[in-house]
N, C-alpha and C positions, 0 to 999 in steps of 0.2 A: 505495498499500499503506499502511495506516495502521501506523505504528510506535509503540514507547514513547513516552507523551508525557513532556517533562523537565519538571521544574517552574522552570528557569530562565526569567526573562522576555527576551523578545526579541519586540517588538510587531511584528506585522504592519502593512506600510507601504500604506494605501490600498485601493482596490476592484482586486484583479488580474484577469486573464484566469484561466480555468478552470486550464489548464496550468502557468501561473506560481504559481497559488494552491497547488496540490496539490505543487509542488516545496517552494516556503517551508514549507508547512505539515507536510509528511510525512517530507521528508528531512534537515532540520536540526533542532535543537534550538528547540522553539516555545514560545509563550507558557503561563503557568499559567493556571488556573482563572479568575483575575482579572486579565488581559491588559488592555493600554491600550484594548483595541476592545471589552473588555466580555463577549466572547464565548469567548475561550479557544480553543484549537485544537480541542478535541474539539465545540464548539459551532460552529465554524465548519465542520467536517467533517461536522455533521450538518445544517447550512444548505445544503451543497452536496453534498448525499446521492447527487445523482445523477451526479456526478462519478466516485463508487466505487461503483456498485450492488451489487457482489460484498459489499457488508457490510451488516447491519441493526443499526445503532447506537442505536437509541432506540425506544421500545415500538410508535411507528406508524410506524417507519422516517424519518421525519423529522418536524419541528416540526408541521408541518400535520396529522400524523396521518390520511392519506389512506391509508395502507397499499396504496401501489400500487409497485409496483418496475417499471423501464422493461426489465427482463432479457427476451429473447425467444427464446433458446435453445430452450425448451420454448414451443409455441406450437399454434395450433388445428390444423395439418397434421400433427403429429407426436405431440400429448400421448396418443394413444391406445395409443402405445409404451412411456408410462411404467411405470416396475417400481420395487419397492422397493428401495431401493439399500442401507441398514442399518437397524436398529433398535435400543433399549438399554431394557431391561427397567429398571422404577422399582421402587424400596422402599417405595413407598406405593401401595396399589391403592384410590385415593379419588379423588375428583374434580381432575381436572388442569386447568387454567384459564390456563396461562402464556403468554407470548410469548416466547420465545426472542430471544436478541440473538447476532449474528455479527459477528465481529472479528477479521479476520486469520486465516480459517480456523479459527477455534475458534467453537463454539456453547455459549452459557451458557444454561442452564434452569434456571428454579426449580419446583419441585414442591409437592405437598402436605407438610403440615407445615412449609413455610418452608425447605426443604432446596435446594441449588443442586448442579448439576453442570456441569463445564465438559468437552466432547466435542469431538475432532476431527470437523470438520464435514464431512468427505468418507467417513471410516469409522465414525464413531459410538463411536471408541475413549476410555475417560475418562481423561483428562488429572489430574483432581483433583476433590473433592467436599466438600462444607462442610455439616455438621449443626450448626444453632444450639441443639439441644437443647430445644426448645419442651416445656414441660411437658405431659403428658397431659391434666391437669386443667382447661386452659384450653378444650379442645374445645368444650365447650357454651357458651362466651361467645359465638360467633359464630351468627349465623343459619344461615348456608348453607355448612357444612364448613369444614375447616381449609386451605382453597384458599390458592393463591398466584398473582396474576396476571403476573408479572414483574418485571424488574430494570432498572438502568440501568447506562450506562457514562460514564468520565468520566476523563480524564487517568491511563489505566493502573489505574483501580480500576472494580470494578463494587459496587453498593449495591442492597440489598434490603432490604423490612420482613419482619418475621417475626410470627408470629399472637399473640405474647403482648406485641407493642408495641414492640419495638426497631427501630431503624434501622441497617444493618450496613454496613461497607465492608472489600471485600477486594481483596488485590493480584490484578490479572487474570491474571498469568500463573501465580502460587504456588497461589491460593487461602488465602494466609494473612491473618489478620485485620489489618487497618488501624485501624480503631476501630469501637465500636459506642456507641449511646447510646439513651436509653429516650425515646420520643416524646411518652409522656401524662405530662403534668403533674400532680402532685399537688396538684388544687385541688377543694375542694368542691362549686363552683358547677357542677363537669362533669357531675353526676348520679353514679349507681353507678360506682365506680371498677373493678369488676370487669368492666364491659360492654365494655372497649375492645378492638378487634383490630385489626391490620393486614392487609391481604391484597392491597391494591390495587399497581400498580407504580409505583416512585418516578419522579420527571421532575425533570429538572436543566436549569436555567435561570441563566446567567451564574454558574456556580460555586455554585450553591446547589442542594442538594437538597432536592425539595418533596414532602411524604407526609403523607397524610391518615388516616383511620381509619374502622372500621366499628363499631356498637354500637347505633343507634338501636331496634333493637326490644326491648333489654333496658333501654334508660332510659339516654342520652347526650347529650351538647352537642358538637355537630360543630366541626371548626376543622382549618387546617393547617398546618402547620410547614416552615420553611426552615432549612436546617442547611449550615454551612460546607462544600463538598465535601471539602475538604482536611483539615479539623479535626475535624469533626463537631460544633462548638460552634454552638450555636443562633442564628440570625440574628435572626427575626421569626416571629410567631405570628400567624393572622388566623382569629377565630371566626366561624361562619357564623351564629350566632344569639345573642340577647341574654344575659346572665345574670338570674337572678331578682331581683336586687335592681336593676338598672339601674346599677350600679358600674364604675370602671374594671377592666379586667383586666391595665392595664399592657401593651396588645399594641396591633398596628398596628390593629386593627379598633374600639378604644374609640368613636372618635368619630361613626362611619356608625354603630355598633348603639344607642349610647346617645341621640344625636339623629335617628335615623330609623327603625331597626328596631322598638326596644322598645314605641313606639306602636302597632305593629302585633299586639300580643299582649296579652291580657288581663293585670291584673297578679295575677289567681289562676288555679287550673286545676292539671292534673296536671303540665304542663310544669315548673313553679317547682320538683318534686322528680325529674322525668323526664329533665330536661336540655333538652326541646324537640328533639332529632334535630340534623337538617341535616346530618348526617355525610357526609364526602368518601370515600367508599369505593372511587372507582373513576377517574373522568375527571380530569386535569390538565394544562393545555396551555400550554406557553409559546410565544409568538407573536413571532417576532424582526422581523416587518413592522411590529406596532404596538407593539412592546416592552411587552406585558402579559401578565400569567398570567391563563388562566381557570379560574375554580374552579366545579366542577360539583357542585350541592347537594342532598342526599338528602332524606328524608320526615320527617315529624315525629315524635315520641316523646311521647305515643304516636300511634298512627295515627289514633285517633278525635278528629276536630277538637272536638266538644262539651266531649269531657272533656279534652282537651288545653288548650285556652284558652277555655274557655266558650263556644264556638262563634262567637268573636269574632276579628277583624281579619284580615289577609291574612298574616300570621306570617312577614315576611323572616327569611332570605332561604331558606325552604324552597323546594324545587323551581324552583330559580334557576340562573341562571351569574353569577356575581360576576367583575367584573376589577380587578386589583389590579397596583401595580407590584412588577418582582421584585426590587429592590434594597431595598424596605422594607415590602413589603405594603400601602401606602399604596391604599385604597379609591378607584377611579375610576367603576365605573358596574356597574348590575347590570339584570337583565331577568328577571323573574319568572313562569315557564311555568305554572306551576298553584298559584294563591293558594288558601288557605283549603283546602289538600291534605287530603282524608280517604281516599284511595284507593292509598297509598304508590306514588305518581305520582314516583318520584326523578327528579331532572333530572342524574344522574350519568353516564349513558351518553355514549358517546364524543363530544367535541368535536371537531370538523372544520373546518379553515379552508380556503376557495376564493376565487379569482378569478372571479367570475360577470359577464357582461353583464346589466345592468340597467338599463332605460329609455334603452337607448342609451349606458351609461356602463359602463366596468368597474370594479366594486368589491369589494373586499377583505371578504369575509364569514365569519360564522360559519354553518355548517349543522349542524344539531342533531336527531334522531331519539328523543326522549326516551320514557320507558314511556307517558306518558300519549295517545299514538298521533297525534300532530302533527308535521309535519316542518316546522321553523324556519328561517329565512333573516335573520340579525340580523346588521347592520354591526359590523364586528369592532372599530373604532375608537373608538364612540360607544356600542354596544348598543342604537342604532334598530331596531326590527321593521321588517322590511321585506315579509315575506309569510309565510303558513303556511296549510297544509291538512293533514288527515289522509290518512295512508300507510296505515291499518289503518282496518278498521271499528271506531267505537267509538260508546258510548250514554251517555256522561256530560256530552257537551255538545253544542249546538246549533251550534258553529261558534265562529271567533275574530273579535273586534274587528279591521278591516280597518285601523283607526289604531293601535292599541294591542297588537294581539297578544292582548289580555285573553280568557280562555274565557268564552262565553255559555254559563251553567250549562242544564244539563236540571234543573229542580226535581226531579224523582223520584230524580236520583243523589245528592242532598244528604241520605245516610241517617242522617247522624249528628243533623241538626237536625230531619227530619221523623219520627224514631223508627221507619224502616220498613226492611224487609230491601232490599237493593238487589243485583241479579243485574249485575254489572259485564263489559263488556268493551270494552277491554281490562281483565283483572284485576290482582290486584297484582305479576304478574310483567311486566305491562306489554305493549305492541306492539313493544316492543324493549329487550332488557335487556343485559348485559354481554357477549354475542356482537358481536364488532366488525363493523362496516360498512367497506366499500370504496369508493373512488372510481377512476374511469380517467377520465384528460385525453384519451384517444383517443375515448370515447365520448362523454364528459360526462355520465355517469351516476352516481349514488351507490346502491350494491347495499346493501340493507339486511336483514339477517336476521330477518325478522319473525315475529310469532306472534300466535294468538289465543288465551290459556287464561282463561276466565273466571273470575270469584270471586264467593262469595256474602258480602257485608256484613251486618252485623248487630252491635247495641252488644252490649258484655258486659253480662250482666243483673246487675241491681243496682247499676249506678254502676261506676266503676273502682276497682279493688282490684290494686296492684302485687303480683306473684309472684315474689320472689327466684329467681335461677338459672332462668329463664325467659323467654320472650318476653312483653313488656308491651305490647298493642297496643289495648286497651279496645274489643275485638271478641270474640264467641260463638266460642271456637275448637271447639266442638262444630260451626259450620256450616263450619269450613274443610275442605279437602280434598275430596275426592270425596262428591256427595250420596250419601245413606243409602239411599234407594228403587232398586230396579232401574230405573223408569223414568227418575228425575231423572239417575241415571248414566247410562244411555245416550244422554239428551240433552245431559247436560255432554259426554260422549266425543263425540258428533256436532260439538259446537261446538269440539273442539281442530283447531288447525290451525298450520302453520308453513310457510313459504316465504321464496324469498328476492324483493323487490320492487325491480326495476332502476328509480330513483325519476330524474325529469329534475327537479333543482333551480330551475330557471328557469320551467319551466311549471308547478310545482308539481302532476306528476302522474304517475301511473306509466306507463312506456314498455312493461314486460311484465314476468310473474313466474316462476319455478319454484315449482311447488308441491310441496310434502314429504309423506310418508305420516302424518305428525303434527308436532308443535310441537317436533322435534327440531334445532335450529338450531345450529351451532357458528358461530365468527368466520369473516371471509373474506378473502382478499387478492386484489388485482386484477393483472394484469402485463402489460406490455408486448408478451407474445404473444397479447393477446386472451382472455386466460382469467381465469376465475375458480375460486379452490381453495377447497372448505369440506367439513368433516366436518361428521357427525351425530350425535346422541345413539343413534341407533339402530346404530351403528357403521361405517357406509359414509363412504368418503371418495371425494369427487367434483372433476372439473376440468369446467366449464362454458363454452361460448362466451360471451364477455364482449357480444356484438354482439346476441344472440339469445335465450341462455339453453338452447342444446342442450348436453344430457347427452353428454360426448365421453371419460368414463374412469371408473371407479368401482373401488375395492378395499375388501376385506371388512378392517377394521382390528380385529375381534374384539371389539370394545369401543367404548362410547360415546365420540364427540369432540367437546366443548365449546369446546375452545380454538381461537384463529384460528391459521392458519398463517403462515410467513414463506419467503420464497425469498431465494437467496444463491448466489454462486459460490464452488467451492473446486477448486484447480487447474486453473481456467477453465471448470469445467463446472458447469450449473446443477442446484440441488437445490430441492426443496421440502419442508419440515419441518414437524411438527404435533405436540404432546403428544397422548397418546390417555390419555382416563380419563372414567369416569361418574361425576358426583356433585355437589357445590355444592346449589344449591336444588332440584334437581329431584326427588331424591328423596322430600321430602316431600310436594309438589304434585302429582306425576305419577308416583309411584312405582307405583301401582296400577295405570296405565294401562300403564305399561313392561314389568310383569311379565305383562300378558296378551298383550303382543306377542312373548313367547319370549325376551326376552334379560334376564338379572338377573346374569350373572357380568364382574366389573369386571377387566380388564387394564390396568393402567397402564403405558404407554411413550412413549417417544419414536421416531418414525418419521420415515425420510427417503426420497425418492424422486429417483430420475433415469432418464435415458432409456436407459441401459445397466446398468440394477441387475440384481443377481443373488441377493439375500437372499431369504429366506423364512420367514414367521413359524413358530412351533413349533405343533404340534397344538392345536386348540382346546378349553379345558375349558369346557364348558356345565352341571355339576353345580348350582352354585348352593348355596343353602340348602335342603337337601332337606327336606321334611317328615316329622317324626318325630311319630308319635301322641301328643298331649298327655294330662296326665292327665283322666281323664272327669269328675271331681267339679269343682265349683266354687261359690262362694257368690253366688247371683245377686241378693242382698240389695245387694252392695256392687259389681256389676258398672257400673252407672249411675255412680257415683260413681268409679268408677276410669277409665272411660272421659274424664271430664273431666279427670281428673289426668294420664292418659295423655296427651291431646291437649295439655294445658299444659306438662308438662314433657320429654316423651320424643319427642314424633311429628317435630319436626323434624329429628331424627337417626335415627331407627328407623322412620321411615315412618307416613304416615296412618292410623289405624284398626289399627294394630298389624301392618300388610302391608308389610316391608319389601322394598327396592328394588335389593339385589344390592350395597350399597356395606358397608353395618355390618350386624351379626349379626340375623337374622329372627328376633324375640323369641318367637313361637309356637313355635319349634323348639329353644329354647334350653335346656339342660339347667336352667338356673338356677330355671327358673319350676318346677320339681317341688318344692322344698323352700323353705319359708317361711323360715328362717333362710340359706340360702343366698341366695335374693334378697336379703334385706335387706343381706347381706354386701357382696354388688357395689351395689345402689342407693343404700341408706343408709351404709355406712361405707366404700365406694370401694375394693372390693378391686382393681377394675381400672384404677383413676386413670392407671396408668402406659400404661394401652393407649386412653386417652382417655375414659374413662367416669368422671367426676366423681362425687362422693359426694354425697349429697342429704339427709342427716340434719338441715342446718340448714334445711333449707326445706319439708321434708314430714315428717309425724310416722309411726311405725310404722304405723300403722293407715291412713294414705294410700297409703304404700308397697305395702302388701300389697292394697289395695283395686287397685291397677295390676297386680299378679301376677294375681288373681283376672279381671281384665277379659281379660288377655292368654291364660289359657288357655281363657276363654270364645271367644275369637277363634280360636284355636288349634282348637278341636272345630267351629266354625261354618264354617271352610275348610279343614279338614284333607282331606276326602274330595275335594272341588273340585280341590286341588293335586294328590291323587294320582292324579285321573282326567284331568288335564290332561297328565301325564307319561305316563300310558299311550296318550294320543293322541298325543303327539308321541314318535315313536320316537328321536328324535335324545338326548333327554334321560333319562339313566339313572335308575332308581327307588330306594329304599332298599336293598330286598330282592338287587336285581342285584350291589349292591355289598357285601352280607354284613353289612349294618347292621338289627340287629335291632329292631323296635319295641316 
């Protein structure tokens, strides 16, 4: 049992047997976060996680982030008897991406809007909750919903980031605030200050809380920060791209950026004002074997390589893994997976460490399946490329150089340099995104939630122009999302695919795969019961046979699942838990497809399963946003202008081409579009700021805002009858008349 950690110093002596270690670590006062051995009691507990598998102490369960649990009470022979044990409804019906932690019978879950819940792990009873009160007007600072992916535990405290850039430490027993610090420095070299968000899970290495940030789509410069876990004081910071003057930041990254990275950028280009990107919005891993921290670095700002840096240089450290020392942040090595990135091929996807047999010897390696579609095996100590192969179909590269791992580009894919459109697979959502993959040491396979979502890239017409309060990608936003014509839309939808690929990291090939009905992947956990658990964004929760992919159990969760499950013991009984809630980036790119699949309503909750569960979900509400007949007249002269403004400022939250996806209001049926002044009060003056709808009067003129209203009215008229007919054909969805709503 893990007991509350004392702050008194009592160094552990030597390398102890597992039983002796547990007695020393958990039954006596133990070391603080800065113990003589450097790891502290919590660090040792994470290293020896398999000695107490009842808990889930860190984001990937262990420092290796394999997301494998040896628990096997639930296994292939009995998983068909799995039942709902409990559920807890959340107060944020938006995207839920969090990985809960479980410590001594308490489940800690972060939810949308950066809230945290502490629940009894066996019943779901609320013990305490904490609301950091993130202001509503920051919702549009992030590209992909106000999600939160999880938290960290250390020395009796839990730590999480907030969407408005804070890092908070709470007492794990009471939920009382211990400390809070703002993670974003006041530094003009970072790009637009308003663009920074935090939605990733912190990691803790040797008593230092590591946290990154997002914002590259809006204009940002990436970095990670390390804070003292006991005091919240900044220890060090590492920037992932150089500043625009090649001057010291007085940070751990100064030497490598000034002497190595800066020369890989043009001295001019949009990056000098947009920050360059490279945000670290997801994966950060500490490896106690090598004693290194691995930083997973994101895409460029703007995406467009020609506009960003005049089409010159590799742009270090975009699309890279960077290794640094945990005590100081000192640079050790890097491996760049996507030089010259112009596809939003981030490398922030989950980093995992494994011990693999390579050419007759066991090597400690990093395995990585980033957005660009290639699976990499890299030496964890040196960053040396060992092998790579594409784990999904891709058309941007002809392969990888077998010695360096550098991509061999398809010339047609270099859309920013050749000036052409490019229909890319993978698209900007990648062959694998934030959905967690897992590894089983029993099967020696990595299970990747893979997807195929194309994207059409075309340069922004007239050169790069930054829009305040909006995505700044350097692309033609009118080409983003679903294609316009029925033929092109049908072809696009046909190309949408999703599956689990069981990948052999030694042979660099697929062993088998599980096809889904669409690109609806959630994260995965693997267990000692030879099972894979995964939720899908179409609302299904599954258990698969980890040896062959056979579907052994499924449950209708009533709402999309994009978060990864965890498994744990409470009172000696195994549970599997997952956060439920549709959202994130999917509503923008796939919202229209989701709606045609017949599910648009979001019900956010935490659900937990056991073999003897007796809980039942309440009746499902499928009403969604009911179509209400829009005003018949609109100004056709401004609707094209309105489409451009809508795609630029509104689509990321309210759906491509003004078709909502069941998370935020579908503006076609909004009462606000009926009156010019009312619409301007909401969009221009911020009447709904407290609810997450920021004001845009500093970004758009009244005429621009009015053109958006006219465009939405047009889209309402274009699609109203289609929506009504769809509801008539689907008898499970009530129409407005049956609910007493007048047209």
